[in-house]
C-alpha positions as a Markdown table, in Angstrom:
| # | Residue | x | y | z |
|---|---|---|---|---|
| 1 | Met | 18.7 | -15.5 | -20.3 |
| 2 | Asn | 21.9 | -13.6 | -20.7 |
| 3 | Thr | 22.5 | -10.0 | -20.0 |
| 4 | Leu | 22.2 | -8.8 | -23.6 |
| 5 | Asp | 19.0 | -10.7 | -24.1 |
| 6 | Arg | 17.6 | -9.1 | -20.9 |
| 7 | Leu | 18.6 | -5.7 | -22.1 |
| 8 | Lys | 16.9 | -6.2 | -25.5 |
| 9 | Glu | 13.7 | -7.3 | -23.7 |
| 10 | Leu | 13.8 | -4.3 | -21.5 |
| 11 | His | 14.3 | -2.0 | -24.5 |
| 12 | Val | 11.2 | -3.6 | -26.2 |
| 13 | Arg | 9.1 | -3.0 | -23.1 |
| 14 | Glu | 10.4 | 0.6 | -22.8 |
| 15 | Thr | 9.4 | 1.3 | -26.4 |
| 16 | Lys | 5.9 | -0.1 | -26.0 |
| 17 | Ala | 5.5 | 1.9 | -22.8 |
| 18 | Ser | 6.6 | 5.1 | -24.6 |
| 19 | Val | 4.1 | 4.5 | -27.4 |
| 20 | Ala | 1.3 | 3.9 | -25.0 |
| 21 | Thr | 2.2 | 7.0 | -23.0 |
| 22 | Leu | 2.3 | 9.2 | -26.1 |
| 23 | Lys | -1.1 | 7.8 | -27.2 |
| 24 | Glu | -2.6 | 8.6 | -23.9 |
| 25 | Ile | -1.1 | 12.1 | -23.9 |
| 26 | Ala | -2.6 | 12.6 | -27.4 |
| 27 | Arg | -6.0 | 11.5 | -26.2 |
| 28 | Ile | -5.9 | 13.8 | -23.2 |
| 29 | Asp | -4.9 | 16.7 | -25.4 |
| 30 | Ala | -7.5 | 16.0 | -28.1 |
| 31 | Cys | -10.3 | 16.0 | -25.5 |
| 32 | Asp | -8.9 | 18.8 | -23.4 |
| 33 | Leu | -9.0 | 16.4 | -20.4 |
| 34 | Tyr | -6.2 | 18.2 | -18.7 |
| 35 | Lys | -8.8 | 20.9 | -17.8 |
| 36 | Arg | -10.9 | 18.3 | -16.0 |
| 37 | Phe | -7.8 | 17.4 | -14.0 |
| 38 | Gly | -7.4 | 21.0 | -12.9 |
| 39 | Phe | -4.6 | 22.1 | -15.3 |
| 40 | Ala | -4.7 | 25.1 | -17.6 |
| 41 | Ser | -2.8 | 23.3 | -20.4 |
| 42 | Leu | -1.3 | 20.0 | -21.5 |
| 43 | Tyr | 2.1 | 21.5 | -20.7 |
| 44 | Ala | 1.0 | 22.2 | -17.1 |
| 45 | Leu | -0.3 | 18.7 | -16.7 |
| 46 | Leu | 3.0 | 17.2 | -17.9 |
| 47 | Thr | 5.3 | 19.5 | -15.9 |
| 48 | Glu | 3.3 | 20.1 | -12.7 |
| 49 | Gly | 1.2 | 16.9 | -12.6 |
| 50 | Leu | 3.7 | 14.4 | -13.9 |
| 51 | Asn | 7.0 | 16.2 | -13.1 |
| 52 | Tyr | 8.3 | 16.1 | -16.7 |
| 53 | Ala | 11.2 | 18.4 | -17.3 |
| 54 | Glu | 10.2 | 21.4 | -19.4 |
| 55 | Gly | 12.1 | 20.2 | -22.5 |
| 56 | Thr | 10.6 | 16.8 | -22.2 |
| 57 | Ala | 7.1 | 18.2 | -21.9 |
| 58 | Cys | 7.6 | 20.3 | -25.0 |
| 59 | Lys | 8.8 | 17.3 | -27.0 |
| 60 | Arg | 6.0 | 15.1 | -25.8 |
| 61 | Thr | 3.5 | 17.8 | -26.8 |
| 62 | Gln | 5.0 | 18.3 | -30.2 |
| 63 | Val | 5.2 | 14.6 | -31.0 |
| 64 | Thr | 1.6 | 13.9 | -30.0 |
| 65 | Arg | 0.3 | 16.9 | -32.0 |
| 66 | Ala | 2.3 | 16.0 | -35.1 |
| 67 | Ala | 0.9 | 12.5 | -35.2 |
């Protein structure tokens, strides 16, 4: 496999992982599961629990709630 093919394969995996992550964030948000994990909000779970940057946490929240 050449370098470009490897990069394409990695991009596909990254996209699939991002979709799966967003789906799980949406599920956690819909059921308020973040509270069971000890966080006051989804934003707190993403920033404090998963170490997302603030802007990234906002974007993830907006995307999952818009879907």
